[in-house]
DOSE-562700 format. One record per residue (C-alpha): residue in three letters; x, y, z. Coordinates in Angstrom, 3 decimals. Layout:
+------+----------+----------+----------+
! type !       xx !       yy !       zz !
+------+----------+----------+----------+
!  ALA !        X !        Y !        Z !
...
+------+----------+----------+----------+
//
This chain:
+------+----------+----------+----------+
! type !       xx !       yy !       zz !
+------+----------+----------+----------+
!  MET !    8.354 !   16.795 !  -28.389 !
!  SER !    7.510 !   13.200 !  -29.250 !
!  GLY !    4.345 !   12.595 !  -31.250 !
!  GLU !    4.221 !    8.813 !  -31.093 !
!  PHE !    1.314 !    8.931 !  -28.652 !
!  LEU !   -0.793 !    9.986 !  -31.665 !
!  ASP !    0.186 !    6.979 !  -33.765 !
!  ILE !    1.015 !    4.248 !  -31.235 !
!  ALA !   -1.716 !    2.857 !  -29.011 !
!  ARG !   -1.163 !    2.236 !  -25.346 !
!  ALA !   -0.546 !   -1.462 !  -24.732 !
!  ASN !   -2.412 !   -2.943 !  -21.781 !
!  PRO !   -1.087 !   -6.479 !  -21.234 !
!  GLY !   -3.998 !   -7.465 !  -18.978 !
!  TYR !   -4.087 !  -10.467 !  -16.689 !
!  ARG !   -3.464 !  -14.202 !  -16.909 !
!  PRO !   -6.753 !  -15.921 !  -17.917 !
!  GLU !   -6.488 !  -18.888 !  -15.488 !
!  ARG !   -5.129 !  -16.863 !  -12.609 !
!  ALA !   -7.848 !  -17.622 !  -10.028 !
!  SER !   -6.565 !  -21.182 !   -9.626 !
!  ASP !   -3.265 !  -20.120 !   -8.037 !
!  PHE !   -1.561 !  -17.347 !   -6.043 !
!  ASP !    1.027 !  -16.379 !   -8.670 !
!  GLU !    1.184 !  -12.729 !   -9.780 !
!  VAL !   -1.782 !  -12.031 !  -12.029 !
!  GLU !   -0.427 !   -9.354 !  -14.368 !
!  ASN !    0.894 !  -10.158 !  -17.807 !
!  ARG !    4.008 !   -8.217 !  -18.765 !
!  LEU !    5.100 !   -6.596 !  -21.996 !
!  GLU !    8.213 !   -7.812 !  -23.789 !
!  PRO !   11.277 !   -5.502 !  -23.637 !
!  CYS !   10.807 !   -4.549 !  -27.300 !
!  GLU !    7.200 !   -3.579 !  -26.554 !
!  ILE !    8.292 !   -1.528 !  -23.544 !
!  LYS !   10.686 !    0.429 !  -25.759 !
!  VAL !    7.809 !    1.248 !  -28.108 !
!  GLN !    5.615 !    2.292 !  -25.198 !
!  ALA !    8.342 !    4.568 !  -23.832 !
!  SER !    8.380 !    6.356 !  -27.202 !
!  ARG !    4.817 !    7.541 !  -26.483 !
!  CYS !    6.162 !    9.953 !  -23.841 !
!  MET !    5.634 !   13.521 !  -25.054 !
!  GLY !    8.655 !   15.011 !  -23.321 !
!  CYS !    6.461 !   17.839 !  -22.001 !
!  GLY !    7.968 !   21.175 !  -21.082 !
!  ILE !    6.241 !   20.861 !  -17.707 !
!  PRO !    6.204 !   17.169 !  -16.680 !
!  PHE !    3.033 !   16.868 !  -14.621 !
!  CYS !    3.684 !   13.116 !  -14.204 !
!  HIS !    6.756 !   14.105 !  -12.199 !
!  GLY !    5.482 !   17.162 !  -10.326 !
!  ALA !    1.767 !   16.604 !   -9.827 !
!  GLY !    1.612 !   12.823 !  -10.027 !
!  CYS !    4.509 !   10.932 !   -8.473 !
!  PRO !    4.896 !   11.401 !   -4.676 !
!  LEU !    8.548 !   10.349 !   -5.016 !
!  GLY !    9.296 !   12.894 !   -7.741 !
!  ASN !   10.626 !   10.271 !  -10.166 !
!  SER !   12.320 !   11.672 !  -13.288 !
!  ILE !    9.839 !    9.926 !  -15.542 !
!  GLN !   10.593 !   11.755 !  -18.785 !
!  GLU !   14.289 !   11.076 !  -18.413 !
!  PHE !   13.966 !    7.349 !  -17.764 !
!  ASN !   11.411 !    7.032 !  -20.570 !
!  LYS !   13.944 !    8.595 !  -22.924 !
!  ALA !   16.676 !    6.245 !  -21.716 !
!  VAL !   14.446 !    3.200 !  -22.290 !
!  ARG !   13.526 !    4.450 !  -25.746 !
!  GLU !   17.236 !    4.703 !  -26.565 !
!  ASP !   18.046 !    1.214 !  -25.191 !
!  ARG !   19.903 !    2.673 !  -22.196 !
!  LEU !   18.250 !    0.584 !  -19.499 !
!  ARG !   21.234 !    0.832 !  -17.173 !
!  ASP !   20.995 !    4.616 !  -17.286 !
!  ALA !   17.232 !    4.335 !  -16.810 !
!  TYR !   17.778 !    2.311 !  -13.631 !
!  PHE !   20.235 !    4.794 !  -12.150 !
!  LEU !   17.851 !    7.670 !  -12.951 !
!  LEU !   14.974 !    5.826 !  -11.286 !
!  SER !   16.983 !    4.739 !   -8.244 !
!  GLN !   17.914 !    8.341 !   -7.417 !
!  THR !   14.377 !    8.949 !   -6.166 !
!  SER !   12.741 !    5.529 !   -5.812 !
!  PRO !   14.380 !    3.044 !   -3.416 !
!  PHE !   11.986 !    0.177 !   -4.200 !
!  PRO !   10.685 !    0.343 !   -7.782 !
!  GLU !    9.923 !   -3.383 !   -7.675 !
!  PHE !    7.186 !   -2.664 !   -5.110 !
!  THR !    5.638 !    0.400 !   -6.708 !
!  SER !    5.681 !   -1.085 !  -10.222 !
!  ARG !    3.495 !   -3.874 !   -8.879 !
!  VAL !    1.114 !   -2.267 !   -6.378 !
!  CYS !    1.088 !    1.495 !   -7.045 !
!  PRO !   -2.121 !    2.721 !   -8.739 !
!  ALA !    0.120 !    4.918 !  -10.930 !
!  LEU !   -0.733 !    8.471 !   -9.868 !
!  CYS !    1.822 !    9.521 !  -12.485 !
!  GLU !   -0.275 !    8.063 !  -15.292 !
!  ALA !   -3.346 !    9.992 !  -14.107 !
!  ALA !   -1.270 !   13.204 !  -14.440 !
!  CYS !    0.261 !   12.290 !  -17.826 !
!  CYS !   -0.348 !   15.027 !  -20.424 !
!  ALA !   -0.975 !   12.429 !  -23.129 !
!  GLY !   -3.858 !   11.196 !  -21.010 !
!  ILE !   -5.844 !   14.426 !  -21.359 !
!  ASN !   -7.173 !   13.524 !  -24.791 !
!  PHE !   -5.568 !   10.126 !  -25.417 !
!  ASP !   -4.360 !    7.170 !  -23.339 !
!  SER !   -1.607 !    7.932 !  -20.848 !
!  VAL !    1.887 !    6.478 !  -21.134 !
!  ALA !    2.241 !    3.024 !  -19.507 !
!  ILE !    4.686 !    4.369 !  -16.914 !
!  ARG !    4.197 !    1.606 !  -14.367 !
!  GLN !    4.949 !   -1.102 !  -16.941 !
!  ILE !    8.077 !    0.779 !  -17.989 !
!  GLU !    9.187 !    1.082 !  -14.377 !
!  TYR !    8.705 !   -2.675 !  -13.928 !
!  GLU !   10.934 !   -3.451 !  -16.916 !
!  ILE !   13.624 !   -1.046 !  -15.677 !
!  ILE !   13.920 !   -2.584 !  -12.210 !
!  GLU !   13.548 !   -6.229 !  -13.254 !
!  ASN !   16.195 !   -5.763 !  -15.936 !
!  ALA !   18.432 !   -4.086 !  -13.329 !
!  PHE !   18.188 !   -7.055 !  -10.977 !
!  LYS !   18.739 !   -9.466 !  -13.867 !
!  LYS !   21.836 !   -7.620 !  -15.091 !
!  GLY !   23.290 !   -7.090 !  -11.607 !
!  TYR !   22.916 !   -3.308 !  -11.535 !
!  VAL !   21.227 !   -3.439 !   -8.106 !
!  GLU !   24.082 !   -3.639 !   -5.615 !
!  PRO !   24.405 !   -3.154 !   -1.858 !
!  PHE !   25.376 !    0.371 !   -0.847 !
!  LYS !   28.649 !    0.423 !    1.058 !
!  THR !   29.005 !    3.810 !    2.719 !
!  ARG !   32.449 !    5.301 !    3.345 !
!  ILE !   31.013 !    7.497 !    6.093 !
!  HIS !   30.400 !    6.179 !    9.604 !
!  THR !   28.956 !    8.789 !   11.933 !
!  GLY !   28.808 !    6.570 !   15.005 !
!  MET !   25.149 !    7.493 !   15.496 !
!  ARG !   22.558 !    4.735 !   16.030 !
!  VAL !   18.973 !    4.830 !   14.774 !
!  ALA !   16.151 !    2.444 !   15.636 !
!  VAL !   13.434 !    2.072 !   13.014 !
!  ILE !   10.306 !    0.505 !   14.495 !
!  GLY !    8.247 !   -1.165 !   11.797 !
!  SER !    9.433 !   -2.761 !    8.569 !
!  GLY !    6.684 !   -1.721 !    6.196 !
!  PRO !    7.353 !    0.479 !    3.154 !
!  SER !    7.956 !    3.639 !    5.189 !
!  GLY !   10.259 !    1.863 !    7.654 !
!  LEU !   12.319 !    0.249 !    4.904 !
!  ALA !   12.614 !    3.613 !    3.139 !
!  VAL !   13.827 !    5.304 !    6.340 !
!  ALA !   16.375 !    2.553 !    6.965 !
!  GLU !   17.699 !    2.601 !    3.396 !
!  ALA !   18.173 !    6.369 !    3.356 !
!  LEU !   19.735 !    6.711 !    6.827 !
!  ASN !   22.126 !    3.847 !    6.154 !
!  LYS !   23.389 !    5.751 !    3.112 !
!  CYS !   24.051 !    8.719 !    5.396 !
!  GLY !   26.480 !    6.594 !    7.415 !
!  HIS !   24.329 !    5.979 !   10.474 !
!  GLU !   23.985 !    2.551 !   12.077 !
!  VAL !   20.388 !    1.417 !   11.513 !
!  VAL !   18.479 !   -1.369 !   13.263 !
!  VAL !   14.954 !   -2.237 !   12.097 !
!  PHE !   12.664 !   -3.780 !   14.721 !
!  GLU !    9.603 !   -5.754 !   13.647 !
!  LYS !    7.084 !   -7.506 !   15.903 !
!  SER !    6.327 !  -10.169 !   13.263 !
!  GLU !    8.791 !  -12.915 !   12.490 !
!  ASN !    9.293 !  -11.729 !    8.908 !
!  PHE !    9.790 !   -8.260 !    7.460 !
!  GLY !    7.808 !   -6.111 !    5.074 !
!  GLY !    4.827 !   -5.043 !    7.156 !
!  LEU !    1.810 !   -4.441 !    4.946 !
!  LEU !    3.795 !   -5.527 !    1.901 !
!  ARG !    4.160 !   -9.012 !    3.387 !
!  TYR !    1.065 !   -9.474 !    5.514 !
!  GLY !   -1.511 !   -7.299 !    3.755 !
!  ILE !   -0.932 !   -7.493 !   -0.004 !
!  PRO !   -1.771 !  -10.864 !   -1.592 !
!  ASP !    0.894 !  -12.893 !   -3.363 !
!  PHE !   -1.075 !  -12.591 !   -6.597 !
!  LYS !   -0.226 !   -8.872 !   -6.586 !
!  LEU !    3.213 !   -8.973 !   -4.949 !
!  LYS !    5.079 !  -12.256 !   -4.605 !
!  LYS !    7.069 !  -12.315 !   -1.411 !
!  SER !   10.330 !  -13.396 !   -3.085 !
!  VAL !   10.415 !   -9.807 !   -4.378 !
!  ILE !   10.523 !   -8.550 !   -0.775 !
!  GLU !   13.195 !  -11.071 !    0.202 !
!  ARG !   15.312 !  -10.029 !   -2.769 !
!  ARG !   15.297 !   -6.420 !   -1.577 !
!  LEU !   15.880 !   -7.382 !    2.060 !
!  ASP !   19.004 !   -9.266 !    0.966 !
!  VAL !   20.304 !   -6.044 !   -0.619 !
!  LEU !   19.502 !   -3.997 !    2.499 !
!  ARG !   21.161 !   -6.510 !    4.818 !
!  SER !   24.233 !   -6.594 !    2.607 !
!  SER !   24.284 !   -2.802 !    2.824 !
!  GLY !   24.756 !   -3.040 !    6.588 !
!  ILE !   21.212 !   -2.591 !    7.905 !
!  LEU !   20.378 !   -4.861 !   10.848 !
!  PHE !   16.939 !   -6.494 !   11.140 !
!  GLU !   15.463 !   -7.779 !   14.403 !
!  GLY !   12.257 !   -9.782 !   13.914 !
!  GLY !    9.822 !  -11.108 !   16.497 !
!  VAL !   10.526 !   -8.122 !   18.760 !
!  GLU !    7.597 !   -6.019 !   19.963 !
!  ILE !    8.708 !   -2.723 !   21.452 !
!  GLY !    6.810 !   -2.006 !   24.645 !
!  LYS !    6.490 !   -5.709 !   25.368 !
!  ASP !    9.741 !   -7.552 !   24.607 !
!  ILE !   11.859 !   -4.396 !   24.967 !
!  SER !   10.769 !   -1.244 !   26.776 !
!  ALA !   10.474 !    1.944 !   24.789 !
!  GLU !   12.641 !    3.857 !   27.260 !
!  TYR !   15.410 !    1.266 !   27.012 !
!  LEU !   15.414 !    1.807 !   23.279 !
!  ARG !   15.650 !    5.572 !   23.754 !
!  ARG !   18.731 !    5.137 !   25.923 !
!  LYS !   20.464 !    2.846 !   23.445 !
!  PHE !   19.768 !    4.819 !   20.260 !
!  ASP !   20.347 !    8.416 !   19.252 !
!  ALA !   17.031 !    8.607 !   17.370 !
!  LEU !   13.861 !    6.533 !   17.119 !
!  CYS !   11.757 !    6.414 !   13.943 !
!  LEU !    8.187 !    5.189 !   14.393 !
!  CYS !    6.886 !    3.572 !   11.207 !
!  LEU !    3.990 !    1.687 !   12.735 !
!  GLY !    1.288 !    1.915 !   10.091 !
!  THR !   -2.335 !    2.121 !   11.207 !
!  GLN !   -2.906 !   -1.091 !   13.088 !
!  ILE !   -6.434 !   -0.732 !   14.464 !
!  PRO !   -9.053 !   -1.837 !   11.918 !
!  ARG !  -12.390 !   -0.070 !   11.765 !
!  GLY !  -15.171 !   -2.336 !   12.974 !
!  LEU !  -18.928 !   -2.252 !   12.615 !
!  SER !  -20.677 !    0.281 !   14.825 !
!  ASP !  -21.948 !   -0.776 !   18.235 !
!  ASP !  -25.575 !   -0.596 !   17.081 !
!  VAL !  -25.066 !   -3.469 !   14.597 !
!  PRO !  -26.251 !   -6.673 !   16.321 !
!  GLY !  -24.292 !   -9.854 !   15.709 !
!  LYS !  -20.969 !   -8.234 !   14.834 !
!  ASN !  -19.145 !  -10.555 !   17.242 !
!  LEU !  -20.486 !  -13.813 !   15.790 !
!  SER !  -18.030 !  -16.511 !   14.742 !
!  GLY !  -17.216 !  -16.093 !   11.062 !
!  VAL !  -16.845 !  -12.292 !   11.178 !
!  HIS !  -13.216 !  -11.299 !   10.618 !
!  PHE !  -11.186 !   -8.210 !    9.788 !
!  ALA !   -9.759 !   -8.148 !    6.272 !
!  LEU !   -6.083 !   -8.139 !    7.251 !
!  GLU !   -6.684 !  -10.976 !    9.692 !
!  TYR !   -8.071 !  -12.969 !    6.765 !
!  LEU !   -5.452 !  -11.926 !    4.196 !
!  GLY !   -2.622 !  -12.415 !    6.677 !
!  ALA !   -3.770 !  -15.963 !    7.419 !
!  GLN !   -3.530 !  -16.913 !    3.742 !
!  LEU !   -0.182 !  -15.164 !    3.321 !
!  ARG !    1.310 !  -16.936 !    6.341 !
!  PHE !    0.020 !  -20.242 !    5.023 !
!  ASN !    1.457 !  -19.600 !    1.555 !
!  SER !    4.887 !  -18.821 !    2.994 !
!  GLY !    4.918 !  -21.787 !    5.370 !
!  GLU !    4.977 !  -19.514 !    8.405 !
!  SER !    1.689 !  -21.147 !    9.413 !
!  LYS !    1.070 !  -24.868 !    8.844 !
!  THR !   -2.721 !  -24.566 !    8.845 !
!  LEU !   -5.022 !  -22.106 !    7.101 !
!  GLU !   -6.803 !  -20.427 !   10.007 !
!  ILE !   -9.568 !  -18.751 !    7.986 !
!  SER !  -10.877 !  -20.236 !    4.739 !
!  ALA !  -13.688 !  -19.317 !    2.338 !
!  LYS !  -13.858 !  -22.807 !    0.821 !
!  ASP !  -17.474 !  -23.740 !   -0.002 !
!  LYS !  -18.700 !  -20.628 !    1.813 !
!  LYS !  -20.845 !  -17.662 !    0.845 !
!  VAL !  -18.605 !  -14.665 !    1.458 !
!  LEU !  -19.695 !  -11.101 !    2.163 !
!  VAL !  -16.993 !   -8.410 !    1.974 !
!  ILE !  -17.986 !   -5.147 !    3.662 !
!  GLY !  -15.969 !   -2.281 !    2.178 !
!  GLY !  -15.421 !   -1.383 !   -1.457 !
!  GLY !  -11.713 !   -0.455 !   -1.533 !
!  ASP !   -8.576 !   -2.244 !   -2.696 !
!  THR !   -8.292 !   -4.372 !    0.430 !
!  GLY !  -11.870 !   -5.514 !   -0.078 !
!  SER !  -11.096 !   -6.552 !   -3.641 !
!  ASP !   -8.007 !   -8.408 !   -2.358 !
!  CYS !  -10.345 !  -10.347 !   -0.068 !
!  MET !  -12.499 !  -11.206 !   -3.077 !
!  GLY !   -9.528 !  -12.501 !   -5.061 !
!  THR !   -8.330 !  -14.560 !   -2.103 !
!  ALA !  -11.803 !  -16.020 !   -1.539 !
!  PHE !  -12.060 !  -17.101 !   -5.188 !
!  ARG !   -8.717 !  -18.903 !   -4.901 !
!  GLN !   -9.832 !  -20.657 !   -1.725 !
!  GLY !  -12.922 !  -22.024 !   -3.460 !
!  ALA !  -15.709 !  -19.771 !   -2.189 !
!  LYS !  -19.230 !  -20.661 !   -3.239 !
!  SER !  -20.079 !  -17.005 !   -3.846 !
!  VAL !  -18.545 !  -13.584 !   -3.104 !
!  THR !  -20.382 !  -10.274 !   -2.680 !
!  GLN !  -18.696 !   -6.940 !   -1.970 !
!  VAL !  -20.800 !   -4.097 !   -0.564 !
!  GLU !  -19.899 !   -0.435 !   -0.197 !
!  ILE !  -21.806 !    2.281 !    1.652 !
!  LEU !  -20.845 !    4.977 !   -0.893 !
!  PRO !  -22.704 !    5.242 !   -4.220 !
!  LYS !  -21.203 !    3.806 !   -7.390 !
!  PRO !  -18.589 !    6.217 !   -8.818 !
!  PRO !  -18.904 !    7.448 !  -12.404 !
!  ALA !  -17.304 !    5.446 !  -15.215 !
!  ASN !  -15.093 !    8.382 !  -16.242 !
!  ARG !  -13.241 !   11.179 !  -14.416 !
!  HIS !  -15.619 !   13.165 !  -12.233 !
!  ARG !  -15.691 !   16.962 !  -12.540 !
!  SER !  -14.630 !   17.323 !   -8.896 !
!  THR !  -11.167 !   15.923 !   -9.775 !
!  PRO !  -10.009 !   17.641 !  -12.980 !
!  TRP !   -6.699 !   16.673 !  -14.569 !
!  PRO !   -3.976 !   16.318 !  -13.245 !
!  GLN !   -5.627 !   15.250 !   -9.974 !
!  TRP !   -6.125 !   11.584 !   -9.145 !
!  PRO !   -9.571 !   11.014 !  -10.676 !
!  TYR !  -12.654 !   10.078 !   -8.727 !
!  LYS !  -14.112 !    7.313 !  -10.895 !
!  LEU !  -15.053 !    3.637 !  -10.890 !
!  ARG !  -12.120 !    1.229 !  -10.678 !
!  THR !  -12.258 !   -2.457 !  -11.433 !
!  SER !   -9.464 !   -4.697 !  -10.156 !
!  SER !   -8.283 !   -8.062 !  -11.456 !
!  SER !  -10.204 !   -9.678 !   -8.592 !
!  HIS !  -13.454 !   -8.004 !   -9.634 !
!  LEU !  -12.990 !   -9.445 !  -13.120 !
!  GLU !  -12.777 !  -12.933 !  -11.641 !
!  GLY !  -16.421 !  -12.932 !  -10.599 !
!  GLY !  -18.607 !  -12.028 !   -7.666 !
!  GLU !  -21.024 !   -9.179 !   -7.242 !
!  ARG !  -20.556 !   -5.561 !   -6.196 !
!  LEU !  -23.324 !   -3.604 !   -4.490 !
!  TRP !  -23.199 !    0.166 !   -3.933 !
!  ALA !  -24.963 !    2.553 !   -1.524 !
!  VAL !  -25.628 !   -0.272 !    0.913 !
!  ASN !  -25.437 !   -0.044 !    4.712 !
!  VAL !  -25.076 !   -2.981 !    7.109 !
!  LYS !  -27.871 !   -3.116 !    9.686 !
!  GLU !  -27.590 !   -6.527 !   11.345 !
!  ILE !  -25.622 !   -9.765 !   11.241 !
!  LEU !  -27.641 !  -12.897 !   11.898 !
!  GLY !  -26.376 !  -16.270 !   13.067 !
!  ARG !  -27.231 !  -19.707 !   14.285 !
!  GLY !  -25.422 !  -21.562 !   17.042 !
!  GLY !  -23.051 !  -18.622 !   17.459 !
!  LYS !  -21.994 !  -18.708 !   13.777 !
!  VAL !  -22.823 !  -16.125 !   11.143 !
!  LYS !  -25.464 !  -17.126 !    8.574 !
!  SER !  -26.622 !  -13.907 !    6.918 !
!  ALA !  -26.629 !  -10.116 !    7.045 !
!  THR !  -29.416 !   -7.568 !    6.804 !
!  LEU !  -28.533 !   -4.540 !    4.716 !
!  ALA !  -30.321 !   -1.400 !    3.548 !
!  HIS !  -30.227 !    0.522 !    0.293 !
!  CYS !  -29.288 !    4.178 !    0.812 !
!  ASP !  -30.026 !    7.358 !   -1.111 !
!  TRP !  -27.211 !    9.902 !   -1.202 !
!  SER !  -27.267 !   13.678 !   -1.528 !
!  GLU !  -24.382 !   15.553 !   -3.192 !
!  ASP !  -22.251 !   18.506 !   -2.190 !
!  SER !  -21.576 !   21.492 !   -4.455 !
!  SER !  -18.909 !   19.568 !   -6.378 !
!  GLY !  -21.222 !   16.659 !   -7.089 !
!  ARG !  -19.537 !   14.288 !   -4.633 !
!  PRO !  -21.484 !   12.158 !   -2.114 !
!  LYS !  -22.315 !   14.172 !    0.997 !
!  SER !  -24.826 !   12.352 !    3.205 !
!  PHE !  -27.296 !    9.508 !    2.960 !
!  VAL !  -30.649 !    8.364 !    4.252 !
!  GLU !  -31.900 !    4.818 !    4.368 !
!  ARG !  -34.414 !    4.140 !    1.594 !
!  PRO !  -37.887 !    3.335 !    2.973 !
!  GLY !  -38.576 !   -0.375 !    2.494 !
!  GLY !  -35.027 !   -0.815 !    1.212 !
!  ARG !  -33.856 !   -3.538 !    3.564 !
!  PHE !  -32.777 !   -6.914 !    2.215 !
!  LYS !  -30.829 !   -9.977 !    3.318 !
!  ILE !  -27.677 !  -11.674 !    2.001 !
!  ASP !  -26.733 !  -15.201 !    3.040 !
!  ALA !  -23.147 !  -15.367 !    4.295 !
!  ASP !  -21.030 !  -17.967 !    6.120 !
!  LEU !  -17.982 !  -15.676 !    6.199 !
!  ILE !  -18.063 !  -11.887 !    6.603 !
!  LEU !  -14.893 !   -9.850 !    6.055 !
!  LEU !  -14.658 !   -6.269 !    7.339 !
!  SER !  -12.607 !   -4.035 !    5.059 !
!  MET !  -13.588 !   -0.560 !    6.212 !
!  GLY !  -10.262 !    1.097 !    6.806 !
!  PHE !   -8.295 !    1.812 !    9.973 !
!  VAL !   -8.649 !    4.122 !   12.951 !
!  GLY !   -5.145 !    4.838 !   14.193 !
!  VAL !   -2.423 !    3.286 !   16.323 !
!  PRO !   -2.664 !    1.280 !   19.575 !
!  GLN !   -1.988 !    3.450 !   22.612 !
!  SER !   -0.795 !    0.632 !   24.842 !
!  GLY !    2.796 !   -0.531 !   24.717 !
!  LEU !    5.074 !    1.561 !   22.519 !
!  VAL !    3.010 !    4.751 !   22.245 !
!  ASP !    2.265 !    4.895 !   25.984 !
!  GLY !    5.836 !    3.900 !   26.799 !
!  LEU !    7.255 !    6.791 !   24.811 !
!  GLY !    4.568 !    9.239 !   25.864 !
!  VAL !    4.184 !   10.718 !   22.390 !
!  SER !    1.140 !   12.890 !   21.711 !
!  LEU !   -1.670 !   11.712 !   19.452 !
!  THR !   -4.026 !   13.663 !   17.218 !
!  PRO !   -7.838 !   13.557 !   17.588 !
!  ARG !   -7.760 !   10.867 !   14.850 !
!  ASN !   -5.624 !    8.638 !   17.099 !
!  LEU !   -2.543 !    9.140 !   14.907 !
!  ILE !    0.920 !   10.173 !   16.057 !
!  GLU !    1.274 !   13.953 !   16.179 !
!  VAL !    4.345 !   15.394 !   14.461 !
!  ASP !    5.580 !   18.819 !   13.439 !
!  GLY !    6.905 !   19.895 !   10.043 !
!  ASN !   10.141 !   18.002 !   10.681 !
!  PHE !    8.381 !   14.716 !   11.521 !
!  SER !    9.313 !   15.220 !   15.188 !
!  THR !    6.945 !   13.899 !   17.837 !
!  SER !    6.391 !   15.455 !   21.247 !
!  ARG !    9.418 !   13.526 !   22.537 !
!  LYS !   12.871 !   14.804 !   21.600 !
!  GLY !   14.702 !   12.431 !   19.298 !
!  VAL !   11.559 !   10.469 !   18.438 !
!  PHE !   10.229 !   10.826 !   14.889 !
!  ALA !    7.310 !    9.296 !   12.994 !
!  CYS !    6.139 !    8.969 !    9.410 !
!  GLY !    3.894 !    7.014 !    7.072 !
!  ASP !    0.381 !    5.843 !    7.826 !
!  CYS !    0.752 !    6.231 !   11.605 !
!  VAL !    0.999 !    9.989 !   10.923 !
!  SER !   -1.149 !   10.510 !    7.818 !
!  GLY !   -3.694 !    7.711 !    8.174 !
!  PRO !   -4.088 !    4.858 !    5.672 !
!  SER !   -2.624 !    5.743 !    2.293 !
!  LEU !   -0.668 !    4.274 !   -0.621 !
!  VAL !    2.601 !    2.333 !   -0.553 !
!  VAL !    4.252 !    4.983 !   -2.717 !
!  ARG !    3.222 !    7.749 !   -0.295 !
!  ALA !    4.555 !    5.735 !    2.636 !
!  ILE !    7.902 !    5.363 !    0.869 !
!  ALA !    7.994 !    9.085 !    0.091 !
!  SER !    7.158 !    9.895 !    3.716 !
!  GLY !    9.993 !    7.641 !    4.882 !
!  ARG !   12.486 !    9.328 !    2.578 !
!  ASN !   11.423 !   12.757 !    3.798 !
!  LEU !   11.667 !   11.726 !    7.445 !
!  ALA !   15.168 !   10.310 !    6.905 !
!  SER !   16.453 !   13.670 !    5.681 !
!  ARG !   15.119 !   15.366 !    8.854 !
!  VAL !   16.608 !   12.693 !   11.123 !
!  ASP !   19.965 !   12.979 !    9.349 !
!  ARG !   19.925 !   16.738 !    9.929 !
!  TYR !   19.019 !   16.205 !   13.601 !
!  LEU !   21.871 !   13.723 !   14.104 !
!  LYS !   24.407 !   15.938 !   12.350 !
!  ASN !   23.525 !   18.767 !   14.706 !
!  ILE !   24.270 !   16.443 !   17.633 !
!  ILE !   27.717 !   15.489 !   16.399 !
!  LYS !   28.804 !   19.016 !   15.459 !
!  PRO !   31.969 !   20.012 !   17.388 !
+------+----------+----------+----------+
//
């Protein structure tokens, strides 16, 4: 067992100091020699909780850490690629569940696994280790993957390797789903997505953009032309303010992904004008999660006059809460690069009214809330504090409160698949929907989650679809 974690400190490279003036990726990166030192901090545990309890993909973290430590980066890449189809995405946007489950992190700082993963995959692309997969098997079976987000790309990559013909349909002009239209360039530059798409295309996967199933092509037509359909739709319906909040339809109130997508399309040249801008505006972000912080970072770069983020839940503790003991993902306060760029964060605040003038938003009335706790010490319910109402001036209000399922019109209605009470696609243990030959995975099944979990869900679905197709072609 390695003991370097006792003597070598974890290196946190931090962020570029002048980052808020551009949309380039914000993270600094360690030099290869520093990564080798960091890999030596891995304890080589007898039971690797980073692998079993942390990583949804089941990456062989100990093994690739050892390979990096021994200057075997090619071996490290092939170890990583056995379980992770897109390390360049997860090493940039994954919150590193593996690091939260690292044994070194119980009493010391965890191993910098995400930074190591980044070095492995970027070195692999640089050295030409990442090559298209040319299968020698051709089953003659055709699969349609609907949606090109992380789960859809993972399904397509895995089924293509099984020898099936795969076509990915995407209603947007470009591919990547949430990766392209939801995650800012300062976290994931879009050339990284294009680089991977080039590999997938060269591997034989077909991509059809600007095609909305249920509108441009009927769902039943697709069922007749393909042996299996894989629904990787994400959760497309954003949660809005409740009906009892006056003024929610005023001009200047937008959903977070509408706002982020506008900037991303402008950055890429897909849109010639910036449809929503925070320049010289007072911005209020409603919702305290990652997407809300992405809105903050985008607003700073657009030249906002001020940015305030409010969250209805109380402020989490600074350190791991007792309700999430190791190796669980800890409930605690998290501060993103965007939060460090400025602005204000308010906790335990509920939106009561949005006020405007001439049809345009001008301010919001909010209320401080007092929360009670459940038996584990987590927030349970709240009451509005007497006399706790206050007002925040705002010219632009961004709603970042999560998502509430998939649209029923179009594809879902056309296929006739059953939905759960949460308005998500209902599947069984094999990812099968209520329609034979139609499968679903990712956020449209589980609800909003992490990119890494979407990729893992896509890989798991692909194995079930492959089994289904092989049963069809059995003599």
